[in-house]
Every structure is written in structure tokens, then in C-alpha cells.
N, C-alpha and C positions, 0 to 999 in steps of 0.2 A: 602090310596096314599101315605103315605110316602114308603110302600114295594114297590110299582111301580115304586118311584122315585130312590131307591136304587137299584133296577134292570138296570134302564138305566144307573147309574151312571158307573156300573162295578166295577174293583177294588178299592182298598182306595187311589192310587195313583191319579185316576181321583176325585174322591172325595174331596180331600184335594185341589186339582187345582181350583174346583169349587167353593170351600167355600170361600178360601184366596182370588179369582176374584171378590166374592160380596162384602168384605169388606176389602183390604188390610191392610189399616189403623187401624181399631179396631182390627182384630187378630195379628197385629204386623208382621208377617211374618211365613216362613218354613225354616226350617232347614231342607237342605238337602243332606244325608251322600251318597255320591256316586264316583267314579271314572270318570275323564272326557271320556266321550264315548256317544255312539247310546242310551243305555236307558236315559242318563240323558237330552240330547238333545231332545230326544222324549218329556220326561216330559216340558221342555221349551218352545217345541213348542205348544206343547196342551195348555199351560197357555197362550201364546201369541195370541193363536186363540181365546180363550173364553175373553181375557181381549177386553173392549168396544174399538171403535176406537179412536184414540186420545190420548189412556192414556199413560203419560211418563214411559219410562224405561231408567235407566240408570245404568252402569256399575262401580263398584267401584274397583281398580286394588287395589293388595296387598298393596304396598308400597305409597297408595295416602298421600299427605304431609296435614296439616290442609288448606292450602290456597284451593286447589282444590276440599277439600271434605265441608269444610262450607264456602267457599269465604272468600275475602279480597279485597286488593288492587288492581286495574288494573292498573298494572304498565304503559302501553304504554300510556292509555287515560290520566294518572293522569299526566306525563310527558308533554303531548301533552296540556291538558288543565290549567295547573298549578294550579291544587286543584284537591283533593283527591276525586277519581270517584271509588265507589265499585264495584267490580265483583262478581258475584253469584256463588255459587261451585255445586258439582252435588247435593248434599241433596235438595239444593232448587229449582233446575233444575227439580226435579223429584215430586214435589209438586203436590198430587194428582194420584201418579204412585206407581210404583215398582224400586227397585233398587237391582240390583246382585251384591252381596257380594263375588268376587273371591276369592279362595284359605283360607276360612274362620277360618279355622284350625291355620293357620299360622299368622291371624291379629293380627297386634298389639295392646297392652292393650289399648293404649292411644285413638288410630282409634276404638276399640270397645265401649269404655266409652262415646266417643262422639256421636257416633251412638244410643247408649242404652237411652243416655238422649235426642236426637232428638225424640226417640220414644216414650218417655215419657211426652215432653211437645207439641210435634207437631210442633216446633218452632227452628230455627236456627238464634242463637245468634251470630254476628261477633261483637267480641269486640278485635280487634288488627288494628295495623298499623295505628291510629288515626281513625278509623271507630267504631261506635256503632248503629249497626242494628239490627231490629229482623225480619225475612222472614218465612214466613208460610212452613211446611213442612210435611204436611201430605202424608205419605207413609207408604208402608210396605216392609219388607225385605225378600229378597231369598238368604240364606247363603251358599254357597255352599262349601260343607264340604268334602275334597279329602281325609281326612286323612284313614290311615290303621289302624296305631297301636293303641294301647289304649291311650297313651299318647297323641294322634294328637286329640284335641277336641277343639270345638269353644270356647271363651270364655263364664263362667256359667252365667255372668251379661247378655250378649246377649243371650243367649239361654231361660233365663227365661222371656224376653219378646218377644220369637216366638211363637205362639201357635202351630205349628204343628213341632214333630220330626219326620222326615220320613229318614229310611234308604232303598234305593234304591238296589234293588238285579239286578242279571245279566238281568232279562227281564224287559223290562220298559213297561209304560201306554198302555192300549190296546185301541187303537184309535177306535175300532171297536164299542165298547161299551161307546164311548166319543161324546154324539150326542148333547152336549151342543153347542149352538151359543152364540155370543157376545151379540145379543139381549136379550137373556135369560137372561144373568147376569145383563145388562141393566135394566130389568123390575125387575130382584129381587133387585137391589139396591133402586129403587124406594118403593118397596112395605116395604124393611126394618124397616123405620121410624116406622111403624104401627105397628109391631108385638108384642107382650105381652107376659110375661113369669111369669107361677104363682108362687107364694111363694114355693109350693110343690116341685117345680122342682129346683129351686133355692136351697134347703136344700137338695135334693138330690144329686145334684152336689157337695156340699157341703161334705155330709157326704162319698161320694165315694172318693173325695180327701184326707180327713182324713183317711180313711180304707187303703186306698192304700199309704201312709205314703207322700202324696205329703203335703208339707206344706207352700207351698209359695200360696201367695192369689189372683196372677195372675193367676194361671193353672185354677180354677172354675169361675174364669170371663172369661175367654177365651174360655172354655168350654160354658159357656152360651151363650156368643158371637156367637160361630159356631153352635148351636142349633138355635139362630134366622136365621142366613144364610141359616142352612136346611130347616126352615120353609118358608122361603122368596123364595128358589129356588122349593118348594113346591107348591106356591102359597096360602099358609094359613095364617091367621093373628095370630095365635097362636101356642105356641110351644107345640110338643106331647111328648108322651111316647117316642116313635122311633126317633124324634129328638134328645131328651136327650140322649138316650142310644149310638146313631151313635156319639156324641159329646164328651162324655166320651170315647166312645174306641179309637176316634181319639187325643184328647188332653189329656185324664188324663194315659191312660193305659201304654204310652211309657215314662213317668215322673214316674212309679210306685219305691218305693223303699223297700216295703215290700209287702207281701202277705196278703190279709185281714184275719181277724181272723174267725175262723171256726164258724157256727153259731149253737149254742146248740137246739137240739131236744125237746122243751119241752113238746111235746104230749106224749113221751114216757115216761117219769117218771115225772107225775104231781105232784106238791108239795102237802104236806099235809095241809088241811085247819086250819088255826089258832082254831076254835073250837074245833076241833079234839084233838088237841096238849094238849087245857085248860082241855078237858075232861078226857085224860089219866093221866094229873097231879093231877086234880081231885079226881080219882081214889086209886093214892097211895099217898093221905093226910089221917089224920085221921079226923073222922067226926066234932068234934068242930072247927076244923079249917075249914072245908068246910061250915061250916055255918056261920062262922065270915067272910070269904072272900064273899059269896053271898050277905050279907047285905053292905059291903063295897062298894060292885058293885051297887047293887040298889041306894046308897046314890051318887053315882057318876053319875049315870043316870039322878038323879033327878036335879042336878045341871048344869050337862050338858043341861037340856031342857030350865034354865032358861037364857041360855046364847043363843049368836047369833047362827043361825044355820051354822054350817060350811058348805064348799064349799062339793056337792058329790064326794065320791069317784071314783077311775078310772071305776071300775066295775059297778056302779051305773049312767054312763054318758048317756044322752041322745041317742037314736039310730042314729040320722045324726051324731053327734060327734063321735062314734063308727066307722060308715062307713067310715068318714073321715081319721080318725088316721089309719085304714086298709088300707086305700089305699094310704095314705104316705108312709106307711112302705112298701107296696108290689112294688111303685114306686121307692124306695131309692135302694130296695134289687134287682129292673129289673137292674136298672142303673150301680150298683155294679157288677153285674152278666156279664151285657156285656162288662166293663171295663176290669174285669179280665180275661177274655176269649180273649181280645186281646192283651193279654202282650206276646211281642216280644219271640221266644223261647229262643235266647240266655240269655235274661233278667230274664225271668221265670227261668230257671236253677240256675242262682245266686241268686234270691231271696229265692229260696228253701235250697241253701246253706248259706243263712245269709249272704251274701257276695254282697250285692247291695250298700252301702256304700263305700266299695272296690273298685268295679268294676266302680265307679261315679266318686273316686279319681284318681288323675292323678297318672300313675302307675309309679312305679320306674324306674330309668335310662335316665334323658334328659340330653342332654350335660351338660357342663360348666356354669358357672356364665356368664351373659352379662358384658361385660367387655366394657368401653368408652375407645375411642382412637380418636386420630387427624390426624391420616393419612391412617389406614386401616380400611377394615370391611363396613358394608352397612350403606347408609346415613340416619343419622336420625334426620333432621331438621339442624338449624342454631342457632348458640349463637352470641350473641356481644363479639367481641376481634379482636386483631390485627393479621394479618398472620405471625406470629412467631413460629418457635420452631416447624417448618413442618406442621401446619396448614393451610388450602389451604383458600383462600378467596371465600367466596359465594357473585358472582359479584350480583345475582338477589335479593337476600336477601339486600345485600347493598343497590343497588338500591332503593329497596321497602322503605328502611329505609329514603334515603334521600328524595324522591318524596314528602313527603307534607310539605317539607321546600324551594320546588323549588323557590316559588315565593318570598318569604321572604326574601331568601338568594339574589334573583337576585335585588332587591330593594335596597339589602345594596351594592350590588357592583355597582348600577347605582348611590350610594351617594358618593360611595370611587370614583369611575371613573366616572364622568360627561360625558354627550356626548359632545365632540368636535365638535368646530364650522366650523372645516377644513371638507370639503367635503371629501377629500383625506381618511380622517381617519374615518370617518362615517361608512363605509363598515366595517372595520377593528370592530370597534365598535359594529355593530350589531352581529356579528359571536361572540364576547365576550359575550355578552348576551344570547345567544342559546346554550350557554355550560351546563352540568350538572354540579352542585354543590354538590361534596362529601367531605366530610369532616371526621376526623379521628373517632367519637364518632359514625360515621353511617356504620364503618365497621362490617359485620358479617363474621364469618368463619364458615366453614362445620363442623359438628359433628358426628361422625361414631360410630356404634355400632359393637363389636365383640362379639362372643359367643365362649367364650375359651375354650378349651379342658381340659377335667378332666383326669387326671392320678390318677389311683388305684394303690397305692404300697402296697403288701402285705409283712409282715415280717415275716416268717415262723420260730418258732423254731424248729429245726432239731436235738436237742440235745438228749442225753441219758434219759434225764429226762420226755421226750415224748415217750409215748409208740409208737411201730410201728403203731397198728391201730389207735392210735389218729392221726399220721404222715399223714398214708393213708388219711384218711377222709378229712385232712387239705389239701393234693394236689386234691384231687376229687374236693370239694369246690372250689379251686382257679381254677380250670380247667372251670368249669360250670361260675364261675364269669368273667373270660377270654372269654369267648365263649359271655357272654351277653356285656361286655364291646366291644369287636370286633364289635357285631351288632351296637351300637350307634356309633364306628368309633372313641371311647375313646381310651387314653391309659392306658398300663399296666404294672407295673415292679415286679420281684418276688426279695426279699431280702432274705437269708437262713443264719441262724448264728449256729455256733456248736464250738465245740473247744473254741477257743481261738479268733477268727476271725467272722468277719459276712462279706458274699461273695453275691456280686450281681449276682445271677445267670441270670436274664434277667432284661437288661435295658429297659428303656419306649419304647415300640412297641406297633402297631398295628397286629404284626403277629400273628395270633393263631398257626399256626403250628410250628411255632421257639419258643412258650412259653411251646406246649406241649413236646417238645423234651426237653427243658430246665429244665421243672418238672419231666422227666420221669428218669433223673439222680439224684434227689435231696435226697443227703446221707441222713443216722440218726445214732446220737453215739456221745458220746464225752460231754463235761464241756458245759455250758450255759454262756455265755459272752452277756447277757441281757443288760448292760448298753452300752456295743460299738455296739451292734444294734440299740439301741434307737439313738446313737449318728450316725449313720452312714443313717439312715433313716432321722434322721431331715436334713443331710447335703442333702441327696438327693431332700428330699421335697423342699428344699431352692432353688436348683438349678430349679427345675420345676417350682416354683412359679415365677422366673426371667424370665424365657421363656413365661410368659404369661398364663399359663395353671392353676389349680386349683387342688390340691394332696390332694387324702384322704389317710389316713395310717390305714391299718387292720395289726394288731400284734395278731398273733394266737402263745401262751404261757401259762404255767402255772405259770407264774411270779417268777420262785423261779430259781434267777441267782446265779451260784456258783464260777464266772469267774470276777474279777474286770476289770478296764477299762486299767491297765496296764498289765494285761495277768495274774496275781497271782490269785490262788485259796485261797477259802475263802467265805463262804456264807454271813456273816456279812459285811465285806468290800463291797462284791459284791452287795447286797442289797441296801448299803448304795450308792454307783455309781447309781445305777439304778435308785433309788429314784431320785436324782441329775438331771440325763439325763431325766427323766421322767419329772421334773419342768421345764428344759429348752425347753421341746419339747411343754408344754402348755406355756410357755412364746411367742414361736415363732405363735402362734396364729393357727395352723393346724388343720383339723377337725381328727379325730380318733376314732378306734373302737378295742377294747381288747375283743378277744374272749377265753375264759377260756379252754382250750381244754383237761383238765384233767378230770378224770372219777368224781370228787366230786369236788363243788366251793370251790375253792383255798382263804385264807384270803388276800394273799401274792400279786394274781392277782386284786382283789378287791382294795389293797392300791395302788398299781401301776397305776390301770386305775385311781383314783382319783388324783393321782399328775400327771399324762398325761391330764386332761381333758378329758378324752374318756370316751365314754358309755360301760358299763360293761357288757356283755352277757357271763353268763355261759351255756355252753351246754353239759351238760354229756349223754353219751349215742346219741349224736344225729350224724347224717350222714352227708356225703356232701351236700344234698339236703338243711339240715335244716340250715348249715353253710352259703350257697349262700344266703338264704332266708335272712337271718339276717343281710348279710352285703348288700345286695342290698336295704333293708329298711332304714339301717342308712345312706347310701349313695344316696339315695331319699331324706330323711330330711335334708342333710347337702348340696344339691344343691339349 
């Protein structure tokens, strides 16, 4: 019956929509990775079609605040009634239904955390603005992920609470194969509480999750719930093997972090019987020893008979138990094979290369650190404070803070200004007590967040101590990194030092063409003014930081300076000056990376990196690609 069911469902997209519609709260939700367009709209229309009539559906915008998401004080009603009146948020309004999370890859971590808490508890707890309420919120989430790059991902805490991770390709769901109606989903919902799951199926799902490297306990639980939903749609009261394989394919496969180990073929090389090994050993021993061992064995057998009989070994189990074990193993292997066959192509290639963990990690190359601001950036709520030093008064939040105190403040005002007996002033007194009383402690100012730009400052050793081929590799690596920075809309700068000075070849810029032109004329040869280069790099980094950007210093050198700060030659004095400059750079607190461009790791470069507080990376015989990758990883760790 399940095979017929699968044929009527059509593609996996229709499967996911039908299963989610049966139990949105139990399955958590769907992470739908697709750009805005017709395919995504078709899937959402399909979901809307099969949901029972009256199912609440709400949409969560990207920059929703806590009051709109969770609920809070109804400002107008509170001011009118003179007492706190609560207002429900989006999640409470969606109780028993579905919420659509727009642009989920850009959702704030705080919003994702609050949504995850509601998915865990199925309750919205409002404890703000003088309110303490708990409202039911049994709902499912459809996270609309419009990310394109690898670093654009839905927060992992939210993904872990969604059963289905779907990547929608160019073609949308096949509506011709989607024969489900809202009445079918309603019937499945009524049948769902009576569906049972055997222990073998639970063990098979857990074993498949473990073999695929899915260590979150939520994943096999979601798979079991998906199998129950499939059985409900099939009109059965018990989950079958086909339902289990389907759930493993839809829930576990997209979460795989490793390929399951290959099963050994025990039939090709049967193990040698223990008795045979003992016989072989006996033949190799003298006759006296064989007789002594035989007597000891007979004595041990007699002692064993006097004791309680142990449990029969596995090879002597009753036929029924052997059949149950065989069926359980077959079920586990079938479920695992179904999940492995459904691993997406891109994920399968990454797993074969052993790069699953790297693929799931956020890729290098995010923008600079988030900085707090009082005047610029995206609003991120409000805080108590006075509108000074450019801070903007948040009128709504100020009124929210003042609303619960209006009745008390009006009574205080009446005691201070009693009602006059003169009818002429009575009307003025009524207008006086209709005012909204706002005090200094009610003031709230708007908080803003501004994503600071990152400026990568490349300090290139162009002196004679660096071989021409190493300098060429440095140039190539810088160009690759410049292209990467250009994609992220970050700034880059290039500082070259040779002779007695350090020259800023490329001021901080986003222009890739200008950067290539500047690097094309990068000269080589002369002395190594290492201390001067570090001083100039520190001064430039301080200027960058004062502009609100995050500087990252990448020093490409062999660490052997021979020109001092005053321009005089001498390796000993130059080394002391370089170490002093490095300590000043470390005290400034800049993120730095030192790449040793010599053919062999140099102790001078290691010591210099230690004094700078920089990561030391020796790259002997490494090309531009290797240098570029190292810098990208180091930059990502600092962001």
C-alpha cells in the first residue's frame, strides 16, 4: 500500500508538504532553501492547498521586534483603560498553524533563539512591560532560506529543530502528482494518535542516524514522527518498513556528515572455528603437555556443571529469536541504504572527500564585526537612556514604559492639584488629568547596529632577502585575496617595504582593477626595513580602526631585517627595532598573521610573530593558492 502511496505523492517536495501538513508542531518545520520565484511560490501554494481550512498562517518579517513576535503591552488600550492590557504577538496568533520566516538566512540570532524556545516548549512566555503571561503556541515553521553563498545559512539552533531540510531547484513541485486534499490531511491528523511504532523501527532509525554521523537526538525523533505521519496518510495503524525508509530518506539523509562504513562480507572469508585452532595448537605441542591440558579441561567441565547453567550462546538461540535478530538487522540495513541513496549529490561529493564538517561550517569571508552605534545602522531595539550625544528618543518604547504608571501618576497629580470649586477652572482641570505623564526614567533611546567593514592590510617584503619566485607567489596570493575581499565588499590595502622605507602602494580601496595595477609594478631588491614597515602598518591600522572598520594585518616576510628605524644598516640593531615595533603592534590589539615566505622556516620569523601576537604560518614551497587559503582561514577566525 505504501508503494501506491509513494506513486501518488510524486516528487519529494510533495512528500515533505504532505507530511508537514499532518503534524506541523511535531515535525517542527521545513527549511526551504530557494530563491524567491515561481518554484517556491508553487510549493507554498501546495502547502496552503492541503492545510485544513481555518489553519492559522502568519508571516514573520526579517527585522521583527520582540513585541511583535512574542507580544507585549497594547499601548493604545493601556493608555485608554489606565491599566496594563496585553497584546498577542505573531507566534501566539499562529497557535495550531504555520508561520513563514522570511529571509531566514539573515534572521537575527536573538529572534532565532526565541523561535527555537517556542518550538521546544510550545508556549510563548511574555515577561516584559509589567506583564507575566504564558500563551499556547503549537506551531510549525517554514524557514524561507534565500541564501546563495555557503556562508549564508539559517542559524544552526533553528535548523536542528526543523525536521526537513529541502533545497528547491529550478523546477518546482509537480502539481499533477499532488492529489492530496485538505480532507485527507484532516483524516490523517485524526488517525495519527493511534499509530504505533515498533522497537525495531526505532532502533533502525537510531542506527542509521549514527552511521550517517547525525548526532543530534532530534533527528531520529523527527524521522520517527515523519514515519508515523506517512502511516497516517496511508491509512495504517502501524509504521511499516517502507514508511521508515521514507522518513530516513527525507529527514536523515540531508543531515549526513559522513558516509556509513562499508559492511564486510563475512561469507567470503568465514572465520576459523575455535576448535580447529585448538586442534592445530595441540598438534604442535608435546604429548605430555597435551595429556595435562586434557585433564585440566575435563576438571573445568566438571566444575562448570556444578554451577548454574549460563545463558545459551548466540549460536544456540531459539529459532524464533534468531529470526527476530535477522529481521532487525535486515530492517536496519534497509533503512540505512535508503538514507544513503538519498544523500544529495553535492553533499555526497563533500562526504567522499571528508569535508562535511568544513562544508557545514560557516565559510571564511564574512563582513566585519557588528558594532553598536547611536546614530547609524539598522535599528536593534531600544534601551533606557536620555536622548543625548546624538542618541535618538524612541517615542513608542518611552510611552510603553510610562503606560503602566499612568493611573498612579494621575492620582498623585490629583493630590497635588485638587479639583477646584470654580466651574470656570473645572474644564481646565479635566484636560490636565487627561495628559500622559512621562518622566525621565521612562526615556528610551533607539539602539542601532552597524556592520563594520573589514580592511585587510597586506605588508609585503619586497627586499633582496626574499627570492624573486617567493615575491611572485606573494603577489599572486595578494591578487587572489583581493578578489575575495572585493566579492565581500571589503577594503584592501597593500604596503611594500624595501630599501630604507615602506611605501603604501595601494590605499584602502575596493577597486580590484586599481589593486592589480598597483601590484603589477611591485619592485624587488634592496634592504629590509622591517621595523619601519611594522610601524607604518600599525599607524595605518589605527587610522582604519578610527573610521569604524576592522583591520587585519597580513605580513609576508622571512623576518630577517637589516635596516633600523633610523635607516642605518646593521642586523643586530634592526632586529631589536623590529622586535620593539612588534611589541607595540601587539599592544595595540590588532589581528595579525605572519606568513614566512622563505624556503625553510626561519627562527627569526617565529620570534617576530610571537612578539607581534600574530599567527605564524610557514609556507615553504607553497604557491599563491596555498597562501590565499591560509589568509582566508585566519581572517575568518578573527571575524
